[in-house]
C-alpha positions, 0 to 999 in steps of 0.5 A: 315169487317176489325175486321172479317178480322183481326180475321180470320188471327189470327184464321187461325195462331193459328189453324194452328201452334196448331193443323196441326202439331198434326194431323195424316194425311200424309204429302201430305194431310198436305200440302194441309191442310197447303195451305188452311191455307195460302189461308185463312190467305192471304185472311183474310189479304188482306181484312183487308189492303183494308179496311183500305186503303178504310177507310184512303182514305175516311177520308182523302178526302176533299170531297167524290168524291176525295176518290180515291185509285191507281188501283194498289192497287185494285190488293188486292180487286181481290185477296180477291174476286177470291181466294175462288174458290181456296178452291174448287180446294185444296178440290179436290186435298185433295179428290185425295190424300185421295183416292190415299192414301186409295188404297196405290199409291206411296207416289210420286204420292201423293206428285205430285197430292197435288202439281199439285192441288196448281200449278193449282189454282195459275195459273188459278187465275192469268189468271182469275184476271189480264189478262184484268185489266189496272193498270193505274191511279186512281179509286173511288173504286175497282170493284170486279170480 
């Protein structure tokens, strides 16, 4: 999983750099596409870091029951597992923006739609992921949402 996560980060960065600036989309659509690339990159990076931490914890423990990590590091796991619904919200944002573009809505309306979708995802993600999570002590493994 670490290798796939690392490869995902590399591929997202490569395709974003190579192809996004060459696309014919309006800048508000590009904002949403860049946000998708950012979320994919963060998702892959967080999973890679989390797997490294779990491996380090597992192989440095004297007995398997000692393989515990700090609960605050479990935030990484929560970010990775709960970021997937954000892609649906971003897809809805791209669809709404394309609708507005097709029917000649103003550029300002298109930018507002794109940014509201990105903000909506961030707010919902923060609430769902962290509102009931105690971050004290240690945990043998990170629970997923």
